[in-house]
C-alpha positions in Angstrom: 20.7 36.8 103.3 17.4 38.5 103.9 16.4 39.8 107.4 12.7 40.2 108.0 11.9 43.7 109.1 9.5 42.8 111.8 10.4 41.4 115.2 8.0 38.5 116.2 6.8 38.1 119.8 7.3 34.4 119.5 9.3 32.1 117.1 8.7 28.3 117.2 11.0 25.7 115.8 9.1 22.5 115.0 5.9 21.8 113.1 4.5 18.9 115.0 1.4 18.9 117.2 3.1 20.8 120.1 4.7 23.5 117.9 1.5 24.1 115.9 -0.7 24.0 119.0 1.5 26.6 120.7 1.4 28.7 117.5 -2.4 28.6 117.4 -2.8 29.5 121.1 -0.2 32.3 121.1 -1.5 34.1 118.0 -5.0 33.8 119.3 -3.9 35.7 122.4 -2.7 38.6 120.3 1.0 37.7 119.8 2.8 37.8 116.5 4.0 34.3 115.8 6.5 32.6 113.4 6.9 28.9 113.0 9.4 26.9 110.9 9.4 23.2 110.2 12.3 21.6 108.4 10.1 19.1 106.5 6.3 18.8 106.1 4.0 19.5 109.0 3.5 16.4 111.2 6.2 14.6 109.3 7.9 13.4 112.4 6.4 11.8 115.6 3.0 13.5 115.2 1.8 11.5 112.2 3.1 8.1 113.4 1.0 7.7 116.6 -1.7 5.1 117.4 -4.3 7.7 116.3 -5.9 7.9 119.8 -7.1 10.7 121.9 -7.1 8.8 125.2 -6.4 9.0 128.9 -3.8 6.3 128.8 -5.4 3.5 130.9 -2.0 1.7 131.4 -0.4 4.9 132.8 -2.4 4.4 136.0 -0.1 1.4 136.8 2.8 3.9 136.9 0.8 6.3 139.2 0.7 9.0 136.5 -2.7 10.2 137.9 -2.2 13.8 137.0 -1.3 13.0 133.4 -4.3 10.5 133.0 -6.8 13.0 134.5 -5.6 15.8 132.3 -5.7 13.5 129.2 -9.2 12.3 130.1 -10.5 15.9 130.4 -8.9 16.7 127.1 -10.7 13.8 125.3 -14.1 15.5 125.2 -12.7 19.0 124.7 -10.8 17.9 121.6 -13.8 15.9 120.3 -15.9 19.1 120.8 -13.5 21.4 118.8 -12.7 18.8 116.0 -15.7 16.4 115.6 -14.8 15.8 112.0 -11.4 14.3 112.7 -12.1 12.9 116.2 -14.8 10.4 117.0 -15.7 8.1 119.9 -14.3 4.6 119.9 -15.3 1.7 122.2 -12.4 -0.6 123.4 -12.8 -4.1 124.5 -10.3 -5.3 127.2 -10.4 -9.1 127.6 -9.3 -10.5 130.9 -6.3 -12.7 130.4 -5.9 -15.2 133.2 -2.4 -15.1 134.6 -1.8 -11.4 133.8 -3.5 -8.4 135.5 -6.3 -9.7 137.8 -9.9 -8.8 136.9 -10.3 -6.7 140.1 -7.4 -4.5 139.1 -8.8 -3.9 135.6 -12.2 -3.1 137.1 -10.6 -0.6 139.6 -8.5 1.0 136.8 -11.6 1.4 134.6 -13.6 2.8 137.5 -11.0 5.5 138.0 -10.9 6.0 134.2 -14.6 6.7 134.1 -14.6 9.1 137.1 -11.5 11.1 137.4 -11.6 12.9 134.1 -14.8 14.7 133.6 -16.5 12.2 131.3 -19.8 13.7 130.1 -20.7 12.5 126.6 -18.7 9.3 126.2 -20.5 6.1 127.4 -19.3 4.4 130.6 -17.5 1.1 131.1 -19.5 -2.1 130.9 -18.7 -5.7 131.6 -18.8 -8.1 128.6 -19.5 -11.8 128.4 -17.1 -12.6 125.5 -18.7 -16.0 125.0 -22.0 -14.4 124.0 -21.4 -10.8 122.9 -20.4 -10.1 119.3 -17.1 -8.6 120.4 -16.0 -12.0 121.6 -16.5 -13.6 118.1 -13.1 -12.6 116.7 -11.3 -14.0 119.8 -10.0 -17.6 120.3 -13.0 -19.6 121.4 -13.3 -20.5 125.1 -10.0 -18.8 126.0 -11.4 -15.5 127.0 -14.7 -15.5 128.8 -14.8 -12.1 130.5 -13.9 -8.6 129.4 -14.7 -4.9 129.8 -15.7 -2.3 127.2 -14.7 1.3 127.8 -14.6 4.6 125.8 -11.8 6.6 124.2 -11.5 8.5 120.9 -9.9 8.0 117.5 -8.1 10.9 115.9 -6.6 11.7 112.5 -3.3 12.8 114.0 -1.6 14.4 111.0 -4.8 16.4 110.2 -5.0 17.6 113.8 -1.5 19.1 113.4 -2.4 20.7 110.0 -5.6 22.2 111.3 -3.9 23.8 114.2 -1.4 25.3 111.8 -4.2 26.4 109.5 -6.1 28.1 112.3 -2.9 29.8 113.5 -2.2 31.1 109.9 -5.8 32.3 109.6 -5.3 34.4 112.7 -2.0 35.9 111.4 0.8 33.5 112.2 3.5 32.9 109.6 4.0 29.2 109.0 7.1 28.1 107.0 7.4 24.5 106.0 10.5 22.9 104.4 12.5 25.6 106.3 15.3 24.4 108.6 16.6 26.5 111.5 20.4 26.4 110.9 21.6 28.7 113.7 20.2 30.5 116.7 21.8 33.4 118.5 20.7 36.1 120.9 21.8 39.7 121.5 20.3 42.8 122.9 17.2 41.0 124.2 16.3 39.5 120.8 16.7 36.0 119.2 17.9 35.8 115.7 17.1 32.5 113.9 18.9 31.7 110.6 17.1 29.4 108.3 17.5 27.6 104.9 14.7 26.7 102.5 15.3 22.9 102.0 13.7 23.1 98.5 15.5 26.1 97.0 18.6 26.5 99.3 17.6 30.2 99.9 18.7 31.6 103.3 16.8 34.0 105.5 16.6 35.2 109.1 13.9 36.2 111.5 14.0 37.9 114.9 11.8 37.2 117.9 11.5 38.2 121.6 10.9 34.6 122.7 11.8 31.2 121.2 10.1 27.8 121.6 12.1 24.6 120.8 9.4 22.1 119.8 11.9 20.0 117.8 10.6 16.7 119.1 13.2 14.0 118.6 15.6 16.8 117.5 15.0 19.0 120.6 18.7 18.6 121.7 19.9 19.1 118.2 18.1 22.4 118.0 19.8 23.5 121.2 23.2 22.7 119.7 22.8 25.2 116.9 24.3 28.1 119.0 21.6 28.8 121.5 24.1 29.1 124.3 22.2 26.7 126.5 23.5 23.7 128.4 20.4 21.7 128.7 19.8 19.9 132.0 16.9 17.7 130.7 17.6 14.8 128.4 15.4 13.2 125.8 14.8 9.5 125.6 14.0 8.3 122.1 11.5 5.4 122.1 10.5 3.7 118.9 6.8 2.9 118.3 5.9 0.8 115.3 2.5 -0.2 113.9 1.3 -2.6 111.2 -1.9 -2.3 109.1 -3.6 -5.4 107.8 -6.9 -6.1 105.9 -10.0 -5.8 108.1 -10.0 -8.5 110.7 -13.6 -8.4 111.9 -16.9 -6.8 111.1 -17.9 -4.9 114.2 -16.8 -1.3 115.0 -15.1 -1.8 118.4 -11.3 -1.8 119.0 -9.4 -4.0 121.4 -6.7 -3.5 124.0 -4.7 -6.7 124.4 -2.3 -7.3 127.4 1.0 -9.1 126.7 3.0 -11.4 129.0 5.9 -8.8 129.0 3.7 -6.2 130.6 3.1 -4.2 127.4 -0.2 -3.7 125.7 -1.2 -3.4 122.1 -4.3 -1.9 120.4 -6.2 -3.5 117.5 -8.3 -0.8 115.9 -10.7 -0.6 112.9 -8.9 1.7 110.4 -9.9 3.5 107.3 -13.0 1.3 106.9 -11.3 -1.7 105.2 -8.3 -2.1 107.4 -7.2 -2.9 110.9 -4.4 -1.0 112.7 -2.2 -2.9 115.3 0.3 -1.2 117.6 2.4 -0.1 119.2 5.8 -1.3 120.2 8.0 0.3 122.9 11.7 0.1 122.4 14.6 2.4 123.0 16.0 3.9 119.8 19.5 5.0 119.0 20.0 6.5 115.6 18.7 9.2 113.2 15.0 9.7 114.0 14.3 10.5 110.3 15.4 6.9 109.3 13.3 4.9 111.7 11.5 2.0 110.2 9.5 -0.9 111.6 11.9 -3.8 112.1 11.1 -7.5 111.2 11.3 -8.2 114.9 8.7 -5.6 115.8 6.4 -6.7 113.0 6.7 -10.3 114.3 6.0 -9.1 117.9 2.8 -7.3 116.9 1.6 -10.3 114.8 2.3 -12.7 117.8 0.7 -10.4 120.3 -2.5 -10.1 118.3 -2.5 -13.8 117.5 -2.5 -14.6 121.3 -6.1 -13.4 121.3 -7.5 -13.6 117.7 -9.0 -16.8 116.4 -7.5 -16.1 113.0 -3.7 -15.6 113.5 -2.1 -12.5 112.1 1.1 -13.2 110.1 3.7 -10.9 108.5 2.2 -11.9 105.1 -1.0 -10.1 106.1 0.7 -6.8 106.6 -0.1 -4.2 103.9 1.6 -1.3 105.4 3.9 -0.4 108.4 4.9 2.8 109.9 7.2 3.8 112.8 7.9 6.9 114.7 10.3 8.0 117.5 8.7 9.5 120.6 10.9 12.1 122.3 10.1 11.2 125.9 11.6 13.0 128.9 14.3 10.8 130.2 13.2 10.1 133.8 15.7 7.2 134.3 13.0 4.5 133.9 14.7 1.1 133.3 12.3 0.1 130.4 11.0 2.1 127.5 7.4 1.1 128.4 7.8 2.7 131.9 9.2 6.0 130.7 6.9 8.9 131.5 4.6 10.2 128.7 4.2 13.4 130.7 5.7 16.6 129.2 8.5 18.6 130.8 9.5 22.2 130.0 13.0 23.6 130.4 13.1 27.4 130.4 16.4 29.0 129.8 17.2 32.7 129.6 20.7 33.2 128.2 21.3 36.9 128.1 17.8 37.4 129.6 16.1 36.1 126.5 13.7 33.2 127.0 14.1 29.9 125.3 11.5 27.2 126.2 12.4 23.6 125.2 9.7 20.9 125.3 10.4 17.3 126.2 7.8 14.5 125.9 4.1 14.9 125.7 1.4 13.1 123.8 -1.2 14.0 121.2 -4.0 14.0 123.7 -2.5 16.7 125.9 -1.0 19.0 123.2 -3.6 21.7 123.8 -3.0 21.9 127.6 0.8 21.7 126.9 0.4 24.8 124.7 -1.5 26.6 127.5 1.1 25.8 130.0 3.9 26.8 127.7 2.4 30.2 127.3 2.0 30.5 131.0 5.7 29.9 131.4 6.4 32.5 128.8 3.9 35.0 130.1 6.4 37.4 131.7 8.1 37.8 128.3 5.1 38.1 126.0 3.2 41.3 125.5 -0.2 39.6 125.0 0.2 36.4 126.9 -2.8 36.9 129.2 -5.3 37.9 126.5 -8.0 35.3 125.7 -6.5 33.0 128.3 -7.8 29.4 127.8 -9.6 30.2 124.5 -8.6 27.1 122.6 -10.9 24.8 124.5 -14.0 26.4 123.0 -12.9 27.7 119.6 -13.4 25.0 116.9 -10.5 23.9 114.7 -11.1 24.7 110.9 -14.1 22.7 109.7 -15.1 21.7 113.2 -17.8 24.3 113.7 -20.6 21.9 114.3 -22.0 19.8 117.1 -20.4 16.3 117.6 -23.8 14.8 116.8 -24.2 16.2 113.3 -21.2 14.8 111.4 -23.4 12.3 109.6 -25.7 15.1 108.8 -22.9 16.9 107.0 -22.3 13.8 104.8 -26.0 14.0 103.8 -25.7 17.8 103.2 -22.7 17.3 100.9 -24.6 14.7 98.9 -27.6 17.0 98.6 -25.4 20.0 97.5 -23.2 17.9 95.3 -25.3 14.9 94.1 -22.5 13.6 91.9 -20.5 12.6 95.0 -20.7 9.0 96.0 -21.5 8.3 99.7 -17.9 7.1 100.1 -16.5 10.3 98.7 -18.8 12.6 100.7 -18.1 10.7 103.9 -14.3 10.9 103.4 -14.5 14.7 102.7 -16.8 15.3 105.7 -14.5 13.4 108.0 -11.3 15.1 106.7 -12.4 18.7 106.2 -15.7 19.1 108.1 -17.6 22.2 107.1 -14.6 23.3 104.9 -15.5 20.5 102.5 -17.9 23.0 101.0 -15.1 25.5 100.5 -13.1 22.7 98.8 -15.9 21.7 96.5 -16.9 25.2 95.7 -19.2 25.7 92.7 -18.6 22.3 91.2 -21.7 21.0 89.4 -20.4 17.7 88.2 -17.5 15.3 88.8 -15.8 16.7 85.7 -15.7 20.1 87.5 -13.4 18.5 90.1 -10.7 18.0 87.5 -8.4 15.0 87.0 -9.3 11.9 89.0 -6.2 10.3 90.6 -8.0 7.3 92.1 -9.7 6.5 95.4 -11.9 9.6 95.2 -8.8 11.9 95.1 -9.3 14.7 92.6 -7.4 17.6 91.2 -9.5 20.1 93.1 -8.7 18.5 96.4 -5.0 18.4 95.5 -5.0 22.1 94.7 -6.9 22.8 97.9 -4.3 20.9 99.9 -1.4 22.7 98.2 -3.0 26.1 98.5 -4.4 25.9 102.0 -2.6 23.1 103.9 1.1 23.4 102.9 1.1 20.1 100.9 4.0 20.0 98.5 4.5 16.3 97.4 2.4 13.3 96.7 3.6 11.8 99.9 2.3 14.8 101.9 -1.1 14.2 100.3 -1.5 10.4 100.3 0.1 9.7 103.7 -0.4 12.8 105.9 -3.3 14.9 104.6 -5.1 11.6 103.9 -4.3 7.9 104.1 -5.3 7.3 100.5 -1.9 5.7 100.0 -3.5 2.5 101.4 -5.9 2.5 98.4 -3.9 4.0 95.6 -1.5 1.9 93.5 2.2 2.7 93.2 1.5 3.8 89.6 -1.4 6.1 90.7 0.8 7.7 93.3 3.6 8.2 90.7 1.0 9.8 88.4 0.0 12.2 91.1 3.6 13.1 91.7 4.1 13.7 88.0 1.0 15.9 87.9 2.3 18.0 90.8 5.7 18.4 89.1 4.0 19.4 85.8 1.3 21.7 87.2 3.1 23.3 90.1 6.2 25.0 88.8 7.2 26.5 92.2 5.8 26.7 95.6 3.8 30.0 95.8 4.5 32.7 98.5 1.0 32.0 99.7 1.9 28.4 100.4 5.1 29.3 102.3 3.5 32.0 104.4 0.4 30.0 105.0 -1.8 32.7 103.6 -5.3 33.4 104.9 -7.8 30.7 104.1 
């Protein structure tokens, strides 16, 4: 068993959005940081969201004003630091007679527009659904009135990876496929034992402070010998989504109210598809085995069909995904009412800090990271340095104004005239300015190497494996991209075979998250 010689200021268990966000913030303040993730980055809750950076309009009903305000402020901050993977999205909220009254919707949207520092996103407007194009996909004459408001769409898994990439660029050590097996503290230091899930190799690291960002496994991490009797409890809530072929031609999304008090979103997705979700139901089981149930799929189809002129059926579904949200258990009677706010529990067994994170949402991950480091400030040597820096420093590839993403697409096509518009657009929206690093000195399509289908090339695969910790075909087609929606089963199998043939073993650079 190898013991790393250095003692890190901070060790983080969990490579979701919270863990990677904390790693980025902490290393940027001058701390030495280590992060381990038992699977791929964003392989748990963080890649199975509804893909929104939003205030959470419905949380106003539960008087979560602080959470909504914080999330609304974060919308434009995150858009500003990652304009390639985050973009504005307009939502249409039809008024459904017999559910929430129109005055309540108008009041909620007034608060939504004014309590959260909206500067660039357009304001709410009223919509005549009988005349406006956004009413055309809806059941004729059933919904006459609605409202259109702003939020943002995000590539959630890429948000996680880019936080990890920036943390590694600044010196953090990121280990994927590395499971923390035991945690113990002595003499003011945490020792974390780990196993490489690919090779079985065991190792240890030491750190002065420890963050438990295990998500659905947060209580499991505490059970590995930390010597902590946690007071907080996690409530596992399953959220499932379905993807169908594109349901309408315009670029707006919908928020639909349901008679049971829940809401679902219907969102244009990956150009040719529509995303519908999410469900809210308590989950009891292994979070790694969660799947959308037939009941949930039927629920989403029925909820969308209550509004859409062309009903959605289970036969229309081309893909489903499901995740488990590790919410703080506040005793709410129903999953839909459980708080989405985050809660910290700081324990100091033997005087050594262990910060466990419960709950949270993608939109507030950056603020969560700042607050986590505020809690740990007394124990970290450099906790006050560059305080609040992450709101202004762009994520990798995001070093451009929000208005010039389309300009980057044109620039890629000028510099690499062999790229189709579709290919250039996908690369610009996934990698931002780092698309140029990916393409390098390529002079022709042949220079990009083997083509795997759907514009995925060998050069991109190698880039993802060298710079973004991708190891398997699944990492590439379902998390680093969503090309799994376009690639056939045989094409994905061919990619998997290529990886096995051309990548004999994962390089030390990959494991350590070497400098990009």
